[in-house]
FIRO-529914 format. One record per residue (C-alpha): residue number from 1; residue in one letter; x, y, z negated. Coordinates in steps of 0.05 Angstrom, whole numbers, padded with zeros to 5 digits. Example, Ala and Ser with C-alpha at 12.3 -4.5 7.8 and 13.67 -1.06 7.14 Angstrom:
REM FIRO-529914
atom num 1 | residu A | x 00246 | y -00090 | z -00156
atom num 2 | residu S | x 00273 | y -00021 | z -00143
This chain:
REM FIRO-529914
atom num 1 | residu M | x -00364 | y 00473 | z 00060
atom num 2 | residu Q | x -00335 | y 00506 | z -00002
atom num 3 | residu F | x -00287 | y 00473 | z -00050
atom num 4 | residu D | x -00287 | y 00508 | z -00117
atom num 5 | residu T | x -00290 | y 00493 | z -00191
atom num 6 | residu Q | x -00364 | y 00509 | z -00195
atom num 7 | residu G | x -00383 | y 00458 | z -00143
atom num 8 | residu W | x -00334 | y 00402 | z -00158
atom num 9 | residu Y | x -00305 | y 00366 | z -00218
atom num 10 | residu L | x -00242 | y 00325 | z -00230
atom num 11 | residu E | x -00243 | y 00260 | z -00269
atom num 12 | residu R | x -00187 | y 00211 | z -00286
atom num 13 | residu G | x -00194 | y 00135 | z -00288
atom num 14 | residu P | x -00175 | y 00080 | z -00298
atom num 15 | residu W | x -00224 | y 00039 | z -00257
atom num 16 | residu G | x -00208 | y -00034 | z -00252
atom num 17 | residu K | x -00133 | y -00042 | z -00263
atom num 18 | residu L | x -00113 | y 00023 | z -00229
atom num 19 | residu D | x -00107 | y 00094 | z -00255
atom num 20 | residu A | x -00140 | y 00142 | z -00207
atom num 21 | residu I | x -00164 | y 00213 | z -00198
atom num 22 | residu L | x -00234 | y 00228 | z -00174
atom num 23 | residu L | x -00257 | y 00294 | z -00143
atom num 24 | residu A | x -00333 | y 00294 | z -00136
atom num 25 | residu P | x -00389 | y 00343 | z -00124
atom num 26 | residu R | x -00430 | y 00368 | z -00183
atom num 27 | residu S | x -00493 | y 00371 | z -00141
atom num 28 | residu G | x -00508 | y 00297 | z -00145
atom num 29 | residu P | x -00486 | y 00229 | z -00116
atom num 30 | residu P | x -00437 | y 00239 | z -00058
atom num 31 | residu S | x -00455 | y 00223 | z 00013
atom num 32 | residu T | x -00394 | y 00178 | z 00020
atom num 33 | residu L | x -00333 | y 00159 | z -00021
atom num 34 | residu V | x -00266 | y 00174 | z 00013
atom num 35 | residu T | x -00209 | y 00135 | z -00018
atom num 36 | residu L | x -00139 | y 00159 | z 00000
atom num 37 | residu C | x -00077 | y 00118 | z -00017
atom num 38 | residu H | x -00008 | y 00149 | z -00026
atom num 39 | residu G | x 00055 | y 00124 | z 00007
atom num 40 | residu F | x 00114 | y 00085 | z -00022
atom num 41 | residu G | x 00153 | y 00126 | z -00073
atom num 42 | residu A | x 00101 | y 00180 | z -00082
atom num 43 | residu P | x 00063 | y 00194 | z -00147
atom num 44 | residu G | x -00010 | y 00178 | z -00153
atom num 45 | residu T | x -00026 | y 00252 | z -00148
atom num 46 | residu D | x 00010 | y 00260 | z -00081
atom num 47 | residu L | x -00051 | y 00268 | z -00036
atom num 48 | residu V | x -00099 | y 00302 | z -00084
atom num 49 | residu S | x -00085 | y 00373 | z -00059
atom num 50 | residu L | x -00107 | y 00353 | z 00012
atom num 51 | residu V | x -00179 | y 00359 | z -00011
atom num 52 | residu E | x -00171 | y 00434 | z -00012
atom num 53 | residu E | x -00152 | y 00431 | z 00063
atom num 54 | residu I | x -00204 | y 00379 | z 00084
atom num 55 | residu V | x -00267 | y 00402 | z 00050
atom num 56 | residu P | x -00270 | y 00472 | z 00080
atom num 57 | residu Q | x -00269 | y 00439 | z 00149
atom num 58 | residu L | x -00332 | y 00399 | z 00134
atom num 59 | residu P | x -00399 | y 00428 | z 00160
atom num 60 | residu D | x -00441 | y 00465 | z 00109
atom num 61 | residu D | x -00504 | y 00426 | z 00126
atom num 62 | residu L | x -00474 | y 00359 | z 00104
atom num 63 | residu A | x -00481 | y 00330 | z 00034
atom num 64 | residu P | x -00411 | y 00331 | z 00004
atom num 65 | residu P | x -00368 | y 00268 | z -00003
atom num 66 | residu A | x -00326 | y 00247 | z -00063
atom num 67 | residu F | x -00252 | y 00233 | z -00060
atom num 68 | residu L | x -00216 | y 00179 | z -00099
atom num 69 | residu F | x -00140 | y 00176 | z -00106
atom num 70 | residu P | x -00116 | y 00111 | z -00137
atom num 71 | residu E | x -00045 | y 00101 | z -00163
atom num 72 | residu G | x -00004 | y 00043 | z -00137
atom num 73 | residu P | x 00007 | y -00012 | z -00189
atom num 74 | residu I | x 00083 | y -00015 | z -00184
atom num 75 | residu D | x 00126 | y 00036 | z -00222
atom num 76 | residu L | x 00191 | y 00052 | z -00186
atom num 77 | residu S | x 00220 | y 00096 | z -00240
atom num 78 | residu E | x 00271 | y 00045 | z -00265
atom num 79 | residu S | x 00282 | y 00002 | z -00203
atom num 80 | residu H | x 00293 | y 00061 | z -00156
atom num 81 | residu G | x 00309 | y 00117 | z -00204
atom num 82 | residu M | x 00249 | y 00157 | z -00179
atom num 83 | residu L | x 00211 | y 00187 | z -00238
atom num 84 | residu G | x 00136 | y 00180 | z -00228
atom num 85 | residu A | x 00144 | y 00143 | z -00162
atom num 86 | residu R | x 00094 | y 00087 | z -00147
atom num 87 | residu A | x 00085 | y 00033 | z -00095
atom num 88 | residu W | x 00031 | y -00016 | z -00073
atom num 89 | residu W | x 00080 | y -00073 | z -00060
atom num 90 | residu P | x 00157 | y -00078 | z -00058
atom num 91 | residu L | x 00190 | y -00055 | z 00007
atom num 92 | residu N | x 00254 | y -00082 | z 00039
atom num 93 | residu M | x 00284 | y -00015 | z 00056
atom num 94 | residu A | x 00345 | y -00047 | z 00088
atom num 95 | residu M | x 00301 | y -00086 | z 00136
atom num 96 | residu L | x 00261 | y -00023 | z 00153
atom num 97 | residu A | x 00325 | y 00015 | z 00167
atom num 98 | residu E | x 00350 | y -00041 | z 00213
atom num 99 | residu L | x 00284 | y -00044 | z 00251
atom num 100 | residu A | x 00285 | y 00031 | z 00260
atom num 101 | residu A | x 00356 | y 00030 | z 00286
atom num 102 | residu T | x 00344 | y -00026 | z 00335
atom num 103 | residu E | x 00271 | y -00009 | z 00352
atom num 104 | residu N | x 00255 | y -00083 | z 00343
atom num 105 | residu F | x 00186 | y -00082 | z 00312
atom num 106 | residu D | x 00165 | y -00154 | z 00327
atom num 107 | residu A | x 00189 | y -00177 | z 00259
atom num 108 | residu L | x 00150 | y -00123 | z 00224
atom num 109 | residu R | x 00083 | y -00136 | z 00258
atom num 110 | residu E | x 00079 | y -00208 | z 00232
atom num 111 | residu T | x 00105 | y -00191 | z 00163
atom num 112 | residu V | x 00056 | y -00207 | z 00107
atom num 113 | residu P | x 00084 | y -00169 | z 00047
atom num 114 | residu E | x 00086 | y -00205 | z -00020
atom num 115 | residu G | x 00037 | y -00168 | z -00065
atom num 116 | residu L | x -00008 | y -00142 | z -00010
atom num 117 | residu D | x -00066 | y -00188 | z -00028
atom num 118 | residu E | x -00061 | y -00166 | z -00101
atom num 119 | residu A | x -00058 | y -00093 | z -00081
atom num 120 | residu R | x -00120 | y -00101 | z -00038
atom num 121 | residu A | x -00158 | y -00135 | z -00094
atom num 122 | residu D | x -00138 | y -00081 | z -00144
atom num 123 | residu L | x -00160 | y -00027 | z -00095
atom num 124 | residu E | x -00228 | y -00060 | z -00084
atom num 125 | residu K | x -00239 | y -00065 | z -00159
atom num 126 | residu C | x -00219 | y 00007 | z -00169
atom num 127 | residu I | x -00268 | y 00032 | z -00117
atom num 128 | residu L | x -00325 | y -00012 | z -00141
atom num 129 | residu G | x -00311 | y 00006 | z -00214
atom num 130 | residu C | x -00313 | y 00080 | z -00198
atom num 131 | residu V | x -00380 | y 00074 | z -00161
atom num 132 | residu Q | x -00411 | y 00031 | z -00215
atom num 133 | residu S | x -00388 | y 00074 | z -00272
atom num 134 | residu H | x -00423 | y 00134 | z -00241
atom num 135 | residu D | x -00486 | y 00094 | z -00223
atom num 136 | residu W | x -00481 | y 00118 | z -00151
atom num 137 | residu P | x -00525 | y 00084 | z -00099
atom num 138 | residu I | x -00497 | y 00042 | z -00043
atom num 139 | residu M | x -00458 | y 00088 | z 00004
atom num 140 | residu P | x -00411 | y 00082 | z 00064
atom num 141 | residu H | x -00337 | y 00081 | z 00048
atom num 142 | residu V | x -00279 | y 00115 | z 00083
atom num 143 | residu L | x -00211 | y 00084 | z 00069
atom num 144 | residu G | x -00147 | y 00120 | z 00087
atom num 145 | residu G | x -00076 | y 00133 | z 00068
atom num 146 | residu F | x -00006 | y 00154 | z 00086
atom num 147 | residu S | x 00050 | y 00106 | z 00106
atom num 148 | residu Q | x 00046 | y 00045 | z 00060
atom num 149 | residu G | x -00021 | y 00071 | z 00036
atom num 150 | residu A | x -00045 | y 00073 | z 00108
atom num 151 | residu M | x -00026 | y 00000 | z 00117
atom num 152 | residu L | x -00065 | y -00018 | z 00054
atom num 153 | residu A | x -00125 | y 00021 | z 00080
atom num 154 | residu V | x -00123 | y -00018 | z 00146
atom num 155 | residu D | x -00115 | y -00084 | z 00110
atom num 156 | residu T | x -00173 | y -00070 | z 00063
atom num 157 | residu T | x -00218 | y -00045 | z 00119
atom num 158 | residu L | x -00206 | y -00108 | z 00160
atom num 159 | residu R | x -00206 | y -00159 | z 00103
atom num 160 | residu T | x -00252 | y -00135 | z 00048
atom num 161 | residu E | x -00316 | y -00173 | z 00034
atom num 162 | residu V | x -00345 | y -00125 | z -00018
atom num 163 | residu L | x -00341 | y -00054 | z 00011
atom num 164 | residu L | x -00388 | y -00021 | z 00061
atom num 165 | residu R | x -00333 | y 00008 | z 00104
atom num 166 | residu R | x -00350 | y 00058 | z 00158
atom num 167 | residu G | x -00287 | y 00100 | z 00166
atom num 168 | residu L | x -00211 | y 00091 | z 00169
atom num 169 | residu I | x -00158 | y 00146 | z 00165
atom num 170 | residu V | x -00088 | y 00124 | z 00185
atom num 171 | residu W | x -00032 | y 00175 | z 00174
atom num 172 | residu S | x 00035 | y 00147 | z 00196
atom num 173 | residu G | x 00017 | y 00073 | z 00189
atom num 174 | residu A | x 00048 | y 00011 | z 00221
atom num 175 | residu L | x 00025 | y -00056 | z 00247
atom num 176 | residu I | x 00037 | y -00113 | z 00197
atom num 177 | residu C | x -00002 | y -00177 | z 00183
atom num 178 | residu E | x -00021 | y -00180 | z 00257
atom num 179 | residu H | x -00052 | y -00249 | z 00254
atom num 180 | residu Q | x -00094 | y -00234 | z 00193
atom num 181 | residu W | x -00115 | y -00165 | z 00219
atom num 182 | residu R | x -00137 | y -00193 | z 00286
atom num 183 | residu A | x -00179 | y -00246 | z 00251
atom num 184 | residu G | x -00211 | y -00191 | z 00209
atom num 185 | residu I | x -00234 | y -00153 | z 00271
atom num 186 | residu T | x -00288 | y -00204 | z 00283
atom num 187 | residu Q | x -00318 | y -00192 | z 00214
atom num 188 | residu L | x -00320 | y -00116 | z 00219
atom num 189 | residu P | x -00388 | y -00083 | z 00221
atom num 190 | residu A | x -00404 | y -00039 | z 00281
atom num 191 | residu N | x -00412 | y 00037 | z 00285
atom num 192 | residu G | x -00350 | y 00058 | z 00248
atom num 193 | residu F | x -00297 | y 00112 | z 00260
atom num 194 | residu I | x -00221 | y 00113 | z 00261
atom num 195 | residu F | x -00171 | y 00170 | z 00261
atom num 196 | residu Q | x -00097 | y 00157 | z 00270
atom num 197 | residu S | x -00037 | y 00204 | z 00271
atom num 198 | residu H | x 00038 | y 00191 | z 00278
atom num 199 | residu G | x 00100 | y 00234 | z 00288
atom num 200 | residu R | x 00144 | y 00222 | z 00348
atom num 201 | residu Q | x 00206 | y 00238 | z 00307
atom num 202 | residu D | x 00188 | y 00193 | z 00248
atom num 203 | residu P | x 00253 | y 00163 | z 00221
atom num 204 | residu I | x 00218 | y 00118 | z 00169
atom num 205 | residu L | x 00165 | y 00084 | z 00212
atom num 206 | residu P | x 00184 | y 00101 | z 00284
atom num 207 | residu I | x 00130 | y 00119 | z 00333
atom num 208 | residu G | x 00134 | y 00048 | z 00362
atom num 209 | residu T | x 00104 | y 00020 | z 00298
atom num 210 | residu G | x 00046 | y 00068 | z 00303
atom num 211 | residu R | x 00035 | y 00052 | z 00376
atom num 212 | residu A | x 00034 | y -00022 | z 00360
atom num 213 | residu L | x -00020 | y -00009 | z 00308
atom num 214 | residu H | x -00058 | y 00034 | z 00357
atom num 215 | residu G | x -00059 | y -00025 | z 00405
atom num 216 | residu L | x -00093 | y -00068 | z 00352
atom num 217 | residu L | x -00142 | y -00013 | z 00332
atom num 218 | residu T | x -00166 | y -00007 | z 00404
atom num 219 | residu N | x -00196 | y -00076 | z 00396
atom num 220 | residu L | x -00244 | y -00053 | z 00341
atom num 221 | residu D | x -00315 | y -00036 | z 00359
atom num 222 | residu W | x -00306 | y 00032 | z 00326
atom num 223 | residu Q | x -00297 | y 00101 | z 00355
atom num 224 | residu L | x -00222 | y 00114 | z 00355
atom num 225 | residu E | x -00187 | y 00181 | z 00358
atom num 226 | residu S | x -00111 | y 00181 | z 00355
atom num 227 | residu M | x -00057 | y 00234 | z 00362
atom num 228 | residu E | x 00018 | y 00236 | z 00366
atom num 229 | residu F | x 00053 | y 00299 | z 00344
atom num 230 | residu D | x 00123 | y 00328 | z 00348
atom num 231 | residu G | x 00146 | y 00317 | z 00277
atom num 232 | residu P | x 00174 | y 00269 | z 00224
atom num 233 | residu H | x 00142 | y 00223 | z 00172
atom num 234 | residu T | x 00087 | y 00270 | z 00149
atom num 235 | residu I | x 00014 | y 00292 | z 00155
atom num 236 | residu P | x 00006 | y 00350 | z 00203
atom num 237 | residu I | x -00049 | y 00402 | z 00200
atom num 238 | residu E | x -00083 | y 00367 | z 00258
atom num 239 | residu G | x -00083 | y 00303 | z 00216
atom num 240 | residu L | x -00125 | y 00338 | z 00164
atom num 241 | residu S | x -00173 | y 00365 | z 00216
atom num 242 | residu G | x -00180 | y 00295 | z 00245
atom num 243 | residu A | x -00196 | y 00267 | z 00177
atom num 244 | residu A | x -00249 | y 00321 | z 00165
atom num 245 | residu Q | x -00281 | y 00305 | z 00232
atom num 246 | residu L | x -00282 | y 00231 | z 00215
atom num 247 | residu I | x -00314 | y 00242 | z 00147
atom num 248 | residu A | x -00368 | y 00286 | z 00179
atom num 249 | residu A | x -00382 | y 00233 | z 00232
atom num 250 | residu V | x -00389 | y 00179 | z 00178
atom num 251 | residu V | x -00438 | y 00221 | z 00138
atom num 252 | residu R | x -00480 | y 00238 | z 00199
atom num 253 | residu S | x -00480 | y 00166 | z 00222
atom num 254 | residu A | x -00506 | y 00143 | z 00155
atom num 255 | residu L | x -00566 | y 00190 | z 00162
atom num 256 | residu N | x -00588 | y 00159 | z 00228
């Protein structure tokens, strides 16, 4: 599938309370909406360029999806001295560093971050606002993200009551909110797809946090593909291929 200026257009929000960037096909309503959430400390534009890597890996016979890139509500410019940096909720960096050093992830898996519920609500309103403003029909949703954005994607997938979720992309995520997420599994619709990737040399969220999340995801009645790679806290080329395969599977499933 080609990605070029003739076949796609870029539009900027806001939708709901969040600023966002939309990349959508000019040919008509998209087959699915793929929402990708950036990580802690990244700008809202951080993942936009990934579309140029993902779209060419989609089959030509599929109707194209649209991609939405919301910007986290918290500005870290003053508090962290990081110009343009955003976050979905505040992070205790000292606690993360201690957990990484001791490889004691039990405290993290039961952590319910302050501001997570608000971030999830803002994300839902952003997605729904985007769909409604374009008068698109009901479509399956793919939620995904990197690092903190991946955790928000998992939380929203398992706890939303307003989105027709069918796909989940988890790049370098971690298990938090275990009690709430396990409860959400029982409410998840069937016939969905998950892709997860995590680096074995990740110094920010060590591989053990990703493996703990993988253990929870295996309880979902969704097709799960996961991969570990030799690398740090990043998205590898294989992570983009896995995302493309998931998007294609969601679109094909919606046609059946």
